[in-house]
Structure formats: C-alpha cells, structure tokens
ZADO-1210 file (C-alpha; in nm, 4 decimals, padded with zeros to 6 digits):
<atoms>
<atom x="00.0000" y="00.0000" z="00.0000" code="MET" pos="1"/>
<atom x="00.1392" y="00.3433" z="-00.0818" code="ASN" pos="2"/>
<atom x="00.1650" y="00.6283" z="00.1678" code="ASP" pos="3"/>
<atom x="-00.1225" y="00.8250" z="00.0152" code="GLN" pos="4"/>
<atom x="-00.3513" y="00.5292" z="00.0833" code="ASN" pos="5"/>
<atom x="-00.2586" y="00.5277" z="00.4530" code="TYR" pos="6"/>
<atom x="-00.3422" y="00.8954" z="00.4738" code="TYR" pos="7"/>
<atom x="-00.6760" y="00.8436" z="00.2979" code="ARG" pos="8"/>
<atom x="-00.7603" y="00.5503" z="00.5249" code="GLN" pos="9"/>
<atom x="-00.6834" y="00.7519" z="00.8373" code="VAL" pos="10"/>
<atom x="-00.8983" y="01.0407" z="00.7163" code="VAL" pos="11"/>
<atom x="-01.1766" y="00.8011" z="00.6144" code="GLY" pos="12"/>
<atom x="-01.1793" y="00.6295" z="00.9531" code="ALA" pos="13"/>
<atom x="-01.1930" y="00.9655" z="01.1288" code="THR" pos="14"/>
<atom x="-01.4648" y="01.1102" z="00.9042" code="GLU" pos="15"/>
<atom x="-01.7066" y="00.8575" z="01.0477" code="GLU" pos="16"/>
<atom x="-01.6693" y="01.0290" z="01.3870" code="PHE" pos="17"/>
<atom x="-01.5897" y="01.3912" z="01.2975" code="LEU" pos="18"/>
<atom x="-01.7554" y="01.4350" z="00.9596" code="GLY" pos="19"/>
<atom x="-01.6110" y="01.6945" z="00.7235" code="PRO" pos="20"/>
<atom x="-01.3810" y="01.8326" z="00.9938" code="ALA" pos="21"/>
<atom x="-01.1839" y="01.5058" z="00.9950" code="ALA" pos="22"/>
<atom x="-00.9304" y="01.5933" z="00.7261" code="GLU" pos="23"/>
<atom x="-00.8319" y="01.9223" z="00.8855" code="ARG" pos="24"/>
<atom x="-00.8178" y="01.7548" z="01.2280" code="PHE" pos="25"/>
<atom x="-00.5992" y="01.4699" z="01.0988" code="ILE" pos="26"/>
<atom x="-00.3693" y="01.7091" z="00.9133" code="ASN" pos="27"/>
<atom x="-00.3074" y="01.9087" z="01.2293" code="ARG" pos="28"/>
<atom x="-00.2454" y="01.5960" z="01.4361" code="GLN" pos="29"/>
<atom x="00.0051" y="01.4584" z="01.1843" code="ILE" pos="30"/>
<atom x="00.1874" y="01.7874" z="01.1390" code="GLU" pos="31"/>
<atom x="00.2059" y="01.8660" z="01.5110" code="PHE" pos="32"/>
<atom x="00.2631" y="01.5224" z="01.6641" code="HIS" pos="33"/>
<atom x="00.4544" y="01.3483" z="01.3866" code="LEU" pos="34"/>
<atom x="00.6247" y="01.6548" z="01.2429" code="GLY" pos="35"/>
<atom x="00.5602" y="01.5589" z="00.8830" code="LYS" pos="36"/>
<atom x="00.3390" y="01.6360" z="00.5905" code="SER" pos="37"/>
<atom x="00.0092" y="01.4438" z="00.6140" code="PRO" pos="38"/>
<atom x="00.0462" y="01.2773" z="00.2751" code="GLU" pos="39"/>
<atom x="00.3823" y="01.1298" z="00.3758" code="THR" pos="40"/>
<atom x="00.2694" y="00.9125" z="00.6672" code="ILE" pos="41"/>
<atom x="00.3700" y="00.5505" z="00.6534" code="LYS" pos="42"/>
<atom x="00.2357" y="00.2353" z="00.8111" code="ARG" pos="43"/>
<atom x="00.4867" y="00.2691" z="01.0953" code="ASP" pos="44"/>
<atom x="00.3419" y="00.6128" z="01.1828" code="ASP" pos="45"/>
<atom x="-00.0093" y="00.4810" z="01.2478" code="ILE" pos="46"/>
<atom x="00.0471" y="00.3455" z="01.6043" code="PRO" pos="47"/>
<atom x="00.1914" y="00.6775" z="01.7241" code="ARG" pos="48"/>
<atom x="-00.0824" y="00.8683" z="01.5442" code="LEU" pos="49"/>
<atom x="-00.3385" y="00.6376" z="01.7047" code="LYS" pos="50"/>
<atom x="-00.2139" y="00.7363" z="02.0512" code="GLU" pos="51"/>
<atom x="-00.2457" y="01.1079" z="01.9825" code="THR" pos="52"/>
<atom x="-00.5834" y="01.0653" z="01.8143" code="LEU" pos="53"/>
<atom x="-00.7154" y="00.8617" z="02.1057" code="SER" pos="54"/>
<atom x="-00.6428" y="01.1451" z="02.3460" code="ALA" pos="55"/>
<atom x="-00.7747" y="01.4151" z="02.1115" code="ALA" pos="56"/>
<atom x="-01.0912" y="01.2253" z="02.0184" code="LEU" pos="57"/>
<atom x="-01.1513" y="01.1523" z="02.3847" code="GLY" pos="58"/>
<atom x="-01.1665" y="01.5252" z="02.4499" code="LEU" pos="59"/>
<atom x="-01.3925" y="01.5935" z="02.1538" code="LEU" pos="60"/>
<atom x="-01.6297" y="01.2987" z="02.1659" code="VAL" pos="61"/>
<atom x="-01.6454" y="01.2109" z="02.5393" code="LYS" pos="62"/>
<atom x="-01.8021" y="00.8698" z="02.4612" code="ASP" pos="63"/>
<atom x="-01.5435" y="00.6019" z="02.5401" code="LYS" pos="64"/>
<atom x="-01.7182" y="00.3446" z="02.3198" code="ALA" pos="65"/>
<atom x="-01.6916" y="00.5758" z="02.0195" code="VAL" pos="66"/>
<atom x="-01.3228" y="00.6381" z="02.0873" code="VAL" pos="67"/>
<atom x="-01.2625" y="00.2631" z="02.1238" code="ALA" pos="68"/>
<atom x="-01.4352" y="00.2001" z="01.7914" code="GLU" pos="69"/>
<atom x="-01.2217" y="00.4650" z="01.6230" code="ALA" pos="70"/>
<atom x="-00.9053" y="00.3098" z="01.7662" code="MET" pos="71"/>
<atom x="-01.0147" y="-00.0296" z="01.6381" code="HIS" pos="72"/>
<atom x="-01.0374" y="00.1192" z="01.2887" code="LYS" pos="73"/>
<atom x="-00.6770" y="00.2399" z="01.3191" code="PHE" pos="74"/>
<atom x="-00.5709" y="-00.1109" z="01.4241" code="ASP" pos="75"/>
<atom x="-00.7303" y="-00.2446" z="01.1055" code="LEU" pos="76"/>
<atom x="-00.5364" y="00.0063" z="00.8953" code="ILE" pos="77"/>
<atom x="-00.2076" y="-00.1199" z="01.0405" code="VAL" pos="78"/>
<atom x="-00.3049" y="-00.4829" z="00.9784" code="LYS" pos="79"/>
<atom x="-00.3794" y="-00.4257" z="00.6083" code="ASP" pos="80"/>
</atoms>
C-alpha cells in the first residue's frame, strides 16, 4: 500500500466520527505530533498517530465506546 492510501484511510476512519472536519483535524495531528506532511505518513506512523488521536478524540467525543471504535479502525489500517 502506498503512503497516500494510509493517509486516505486515516482520514476516512476519522470522518465517520468527525464528519467533514476530519481531514483538517488529521492534518493538524500529523503535522504537530509526527512533524511531517500528512500525505507522507507511513504504516509505521499509524500506532503513534493512534495514541495522539485517542487522546484528542476523547476530548472531543467524550463517549469512550466511540473512541474505542475509532481506535479499532486504526488497528485495522495497520493490519492491512
């Protein structure tokens, strides 16, 4: 899978929970926490990104079941 596909999968998984704000949210998380351009993330970046997204989504969503479901989607991205 190429890097662009990982980025698209991450955005797609997050859109389910944040709607159209997901791409902007993901871009900021990647740039700030990973220090790289969003389109350049690799498979190895997903676990670290998952940690930061878990904390951030927890603040935004407040429903632990929703956050757990989102994190499960990130696990599936890494397994692909």
